[in-house]
C-alpha positions in Angstrom: -40.7 3.0 22.5 -41.8 3.7 26.0 -45.1 5.1 27.3 -45.2 8.3 29.3 -45.8 8.0 33.0 -49.3 9.3 32.5 -50.0 6.6 29.9 -48.6 3.9 32.1 -50.6 5.0 35.1 -53.8 5.3 33.0 -53.5 1.8 31.6 -52.6 0.3 34.9 -55.5 2.1 36.6 -58.1 1.2 34.0 -56.8 -2.4 34.1 -57.2 -2.4 37.9 -60.8 -1.1 37.6 -61.6 -3.8 35.0 -59.9 -6.6 36.9 -61.6 -5.7 40.2 -64.9 -4.4 38.8 -67.2 -5.9 41.5 -67.2 -2.6 43.4 -66.1 1.0 43.1 -62.6 1.9 44.2 -61.4 5.1 45.9 -58.4 7.1 44.8 -56.7 6.0 48.0 -57.3 2.3 47.3 -56.0 2.7 43.7 -53.0 4.7 45.1 -52.1 2.0 47.6 -52.8 -1.1 45.4 -50.9 0.2 42.4 -48.3 2.2 44.4 -48.9 5.3 42.3 -48.5 8.9 43.6 -51.7 10.0 45.3 -51.9 13.6 43.8 -51.0 12.3 40.3 -53.7 9.6 40.4 -56.3 12.1 41.7 -55.6 14.4 38.7 -55.6 11.4 36.3 -58.9 10.1 37.6 -60.5 13.5 37.2 -59.4 13.6 33.6 -60.6 10.0 32.9 -64.0 10.9 34.3 -64.2 14.0 32.1 -63.2 12.0 29.1 -65.9 9.4 29.7 -63.7 6.3 30.4 -64.4 6.3 34.2 -67.5 6.9 36.3 -67.3 8.5 39.7 -69.9 7.7 42.4 -70.1 9.8 45.6 -70.9 8.6 49.0 -69.8 6.1 51.5 -69.7 3.2 49.1 -68.7 5.4 46.2 -65.5 5.4 44.1 -64.5 4.9 40.6 -65.6 2.2 38.1 -65.3 1.9 34.3 -67.9 4.0 32.4 -67.7 1.7 29.3 -67.3 -2.0 28.9 -63.6 -2.9 28.7 -64.2 -4.5 25.3 -65.2 -1.0 24.0 -62.1 0.8 25.4 -59.3 0.8 22.8 -55.7 1.6 23.8 -55.8 4.6 21.5 -58.9 5.9 23.4 -56.8 5.8 26.6 -54.0 7.8 25.0 -56.5 10.3 23.6 -58.2 10.7 27.0 -55.0 11.7 28.6 -54.0 14.2 25.9 -51.5 11.9 24.1 -53.2 11.0 20.8 -51.3 8.7 18.6 -49.5 10.4 15.8 -48.4 8.0 13.1 -46.4 10.7 11.3 -44.3 11.6 14.4 -40.6 11.2 13.8 -38.9 8.5 15.9 -35.9 10.8 16.3 -38.0 13.8 17.2 -37.5 15.9 14.1 -40.3 18.2 13.1 -39.8 17.8 9.4 -39.5 14.1 8.8 -41.4 12.6 5.9 -40.8 10.6 2.7 -39.3 13.6 1.0 -37.2 14.7 3.9 -36.5 11.5 5.9 -34.5 11.1 9.1 -31.8 8.4 9.3 -34.4 5.9 10.7 -37.5 7.0 8.7 -37.6 4.0 6.2 -36.7 1.5 8.9 -39.3 2.8 11.3 -42.2 3.0 8.9 -43.2 -0.7 9.0 -42.8 -1.2 12.8 -44.7 2.1 13.3 -47.6 0.9 11.2 -47.7 -2.4 13.3 -47.7 -0.4 16.5 -50.5 1.9 15.3 -52.5 -1.2 14.4 -52.1 -2.7 17.9 -53.2 0.5 19.6 -56.3 0.9 17.4 -57.4 -2.7 17.7 -56.4 -3.8 21.2 -59.0 -3.3 23.9 -58.5 -3.0 27.6 -60.2 -6.4 27.9 -57.8 -8.0 25.4 -54.9 -7.2 27.6 -56.3 -9.8 30.0 -57.4 -12.2 27.4 -54.1 -12.3 25.5 -52.1 -12.7 28.7 -52.3 -12.1 32.4 -51.4 -8.4 32.5 -49.3 -7.5 35.5 -50.5 -4.3 37.2 
């Protein structure tokens, strides 16, 4: 399983804002520090502000900061904010009609790992990424 580019960028950006929370950061700073595409990060920040995960401050000393405490931001909140909510019933092979009555070839083998992944995303916080190990941005 791999995260979409948007999910990767959102987690990296929010992690950066948490790690360097002493001051607001501009899109340009985030773009340069994380080596992310400028236009992409601009759109992402707009969406994260709309969804209430990031706060934007205007002015010379303005920029972006976390709106919520990092201990309150769950990984599933990040996915939801970027329009990629977790779907625990999604088929790993991409079939539309995959369930216990009509399983794909991996359905039964995927069920337990999928439940574990869902648990991680609903219990892990942005803060815990740094507590558990030193997250590389």
